[in-house]
C-alpha positions in Angstrom: 16.2 6.0 -1.5 14.5 2.7 -1.0 10.7 2.9 -1.4 8.3 0.4 0.2 4.7 0.7 -0.9 2.2 -1.1 1.5 -1.5 -1.6 1.9 -4.4 -3.9 2.0 -5.5 -5.5 -1.3 -7.6 -3.1 -3.5 -6.3 0.0 -1.7 -4.3 1.5 -4.6 -0.9 -0.1 -4.1 -0.6 -1.3 -7.7 -1.4 2.2 -9.1 1.1 3.8 -6.7 3.7 1.1 -7.6 3.3 2.0 -11.3 3.5 5.7 -10.6 6.9 5.3 -8.9 8.1 2.7 -11.5 7.7 5.3 -14.2 9.6 8.1 -12.4 13.0 8.7 -14.0 14.7 8.8 -10.6 13.5 5.3 -9.8 15.5 2.4 -11.4 12.9 -0.3 -10.6 9.8 -1.1 -8.4 9.2 -4.8 -7.8 5.7 -6.2 -7.6 5.2 -8.3 -4.5 8.6 -10.1 -4.6 9.2 -9.6 -0.9 12.8 -8.5 -1.7 14.2 -8.8 1.8 13.1 -12.5 1.9 15.1 -13.3 -1.3 18.5 -11.9 -0.1 20.6 -12.2 3.0 22.3 -8.8 2.7 22.1 -5.5 0.8 25.1 -6.6 -1.3 23.1 -9.5 -2.7 20.3 -7.2 -4.1 22.4 -6.0 -7.0 23.5 -9.5 -7.8 19.9 -10.9 -7.8 18.4 -7.8 -9.4 21.1 -6.1 -11.5 18.7 -3.3 -12.7 18.0 -2.2 -9.1 20.5 0.6 -8.5 20.2 3.9 -6.7 16.6 4.6 -5.9 14.3 1.5 -6.1 11.7 -0.4 -4.1 8.7 -2.6 -4.1 5.0 -2.9 -3.5 3.6 -5.5 -1.1 0.1 -6.2 0.3 -0.8 -7.7 3.6 -3.2 -10.1 5.4 -2.7 -11.3 8.9 0.9 -12.3 7.9 2.9 -11.2 5.0 2.3 -13.1 1.8 5.6 -14.7 1.1 6.3 -18.3 2.3 8.4 -19.4 5.2 7.8 -16.5 7.6 5.4 -15.5 10.3 6.1 -11.8 10.0 3.4 -9.3 9.9 3.5 -6.4 7.4 4.5 -4.1 10.3 7.4 -6.5 11.0 8.4 -6.2 7.4 8.3 -2.4 7.5 10.7 -2.5 10.5 13.0 -4.9 8.7 12.9 -2.5 5.7 14.0 0.4 7.9 16.7 -1.6 9.7 18.1 -2.8 6.3 18.2 0.5 4.5 18.5 3.0 7.4 18.1 6.6 6.4 17.4 5.6 2.8 14.2 3.8 3.8 10.9 5.4 2.8 7.4 3.9 3.3 4.2 4.8 1.5 1.1 3.4 3.0 -2.1 3.4 1.0 -5.6 3.5 2.6 -9.0 3.5 1.1 -12.5 3.8 2.6 -13.2 0.2 4.0 -16.6 0.0 2.2 -15.0 0.7 -1.1 -11.9 -1.4 -0.4 -14.1 -4.5 0.4 -16.6 -4.0 -2.3 -13.7 -3.8 -4.8 -12.1 -7.0 -3.3 -15.4 -8.8 -3.3 -15.9 -8.1 -7.0 -12.4 -9.0 -7.8 -12.6 -12.3 -6.0 -15.8 -13.1 -7.9 -14.1 -12.4 -11.2 -10.8 -13.9 -10.4 -11.2 -16.5 -7.6 -7.5 -17.0 -6.7 -5.6 -16.6 -3.5 -7.4 -16.5 -0.1 -11.2 -16.4 -0.1 -13.0 -13.1 0.5 -14.2 -14.2 3.9 -10.6 -14.9 5.0 -9.5 -11.5 3.7 -12.5 -9.8 5.4 -11.8 -11.4 8.8 -8.1 -10.5 8.7 -9.0 -6.9 7.7 -11.4 -6.4 10.6 -8.9 -7.8 13.0 -5.6 -6.3 11.9 -6.3 -3.1 9.9 -6.7 -0.9 13.0 -3.4 -2.3 14.3 -1.2 -2.2 11.2 -2.5 1.1 9.7 -1.8 3.0 12.9 1.5 1.4 13.6 2.8 2.0 10.1 1.5 5.6 10.1 3.4 6.2 13.3 6.8 5.3 11.7 8.8 8.5 11.2 9.6 7.7 7.6 6.0 6.7 6.6 3.6 8.7 4.6 -0.1 7.6 4.5 -1.9 8.4 1.3 -5.6 8.2 0.6 -6.6 6.2 -2.5 -9.3 8.8 -3.1 -6.7 11.5 -3.4 -4.9 9.6 -6.0 -8.0 9.6 -8.1 -9.3 13.1 -7.5 -6.0 15.0 -7.1 -3.3 12.9 -8.7 -0.9 15.7 -9.5 -0.7 17.1 -6.0 -0.8 13.6 -4.4 2.2 12.4 -6.6 4.1 15.5 -5.7 3.7 14.8 -2.0 4.8 11.2 -2.5 7.8 12.2 -4.6 8.8 14.8 -2.1 8.5 12.3 0.8 10.7 9.8 -1.1 13.4 12.4 -2.0 12.9 12.2 -5.8 12.1 15.0 -8.2 8.6 16.3 -7.2 8.2 18.3 -10.4 8.2 15.2 -12.6 4.9 14.8 -14.5 3.6 11.3 -14.0 2.5 9.4 -17.2 0.0 7.1 -15.5 -3.3 7.0 -17.4 -6.2 7.1 -15.1 -9.5 5.4 -15.5 -12.0 8.2 -15.9 -14.9 6.5 -14.2 -14.3 5.5 -10.6 -17.3 4.6 -8.4 -16.9 5.1 -4.6 -19.5 2.7 -3.5 -19.3 3.7 0.2 -20.9 7.0 -0.7 -24.1 5.0 -1.6 -23.6 2.4 1.1 -24.5 -0.3 -1.5 -22.5 -3.0 0.2 -21.7 -6.3 -1.5 -20.7 -7.9 1.8 -22.3 -8.3 5.2 -21.7 -5.3 7.4 -19.7 -5.8 10.7 -19.7 -3.3 13.5 -15.9 -3.6 13.7 -15.7 -1.6 10.5 -16.3 1.4 12.7 -12.9 0.7 14.5 -11.2 0.6 11.2 -12.7 3.9 10.1 -11.9 5.5 13.5 -8.3 4.5 13.2 -8.1 6.0 9.7 -9.7 9.2 10.9 -7.1 9.6 13.6 -4.6 10.2 10.8 -4.1 13.8 9.9 -6.0 14.8 6.7 -8.3 11.7 6.7 -12.0 12.0 7.2 -14.1 9.1 6.2 -17.8 8.7 7.1 -19.6 5.6 8.2 
C-alpha cells in the first residue's frame, strides 16, 4: 500500500507519520518531500528512494496550495494525483483537530519558531480552504479521517483503525511515546488569536463527518 497522511499544520500529521514509520510492514514514510513532484513515474521512486519498497508513504501539510515549489496544485489535487498514480494501492489518512486547538498550537509554534508563512497567512488560508479541502478529501473512497483528539485519548484503537484502513497488520503494538500532558485549549475557549465567525463553517464541516462532534 501507498499511504498519504495529510492535514493542516498542528493537526497531528507528524505524530501519525511517526506511528506509520515505526510499523514493521511499512518500509519508509517521507516527511514533506512531495514525492510525486520529485519523480516522473513510479519506476523512478525506487531509484531515487532505494529504501522505499512494498508499503511506503509520506506526510504532507497544506495551505491554499501545496507547499512544494513550482506547482499551483491544492492538497486535494495532490490526493487525486496520489490516487491516479498508485491506483488500488493508494490510501489516504486525513487528520483533523478542533480549530481552536489547532490555531492556538500554530500561534504558539510560530511565536517560538518564526519560520515559514506568518500565522496571519496560515489563519486566512485555513478559514478559506479548510471547509473545502476537509470535505473533499473525506469524500474520497480510500480516505479515512482521524481526529487528533482520538490519537491522544485512545491511541491503541485509533492506530488499529488506521492500520486496518491501510491494509497493514492491525495488531501491531505501536511504540510511539506520547506526551502525558495535552491541553485542549478549545475546551476553555482561551484563544490566542482573534476569533472569526468563519470558524463556525470549519466546525460545521468537520461535524458533518461521521464520528466527529466538536463544539463552538
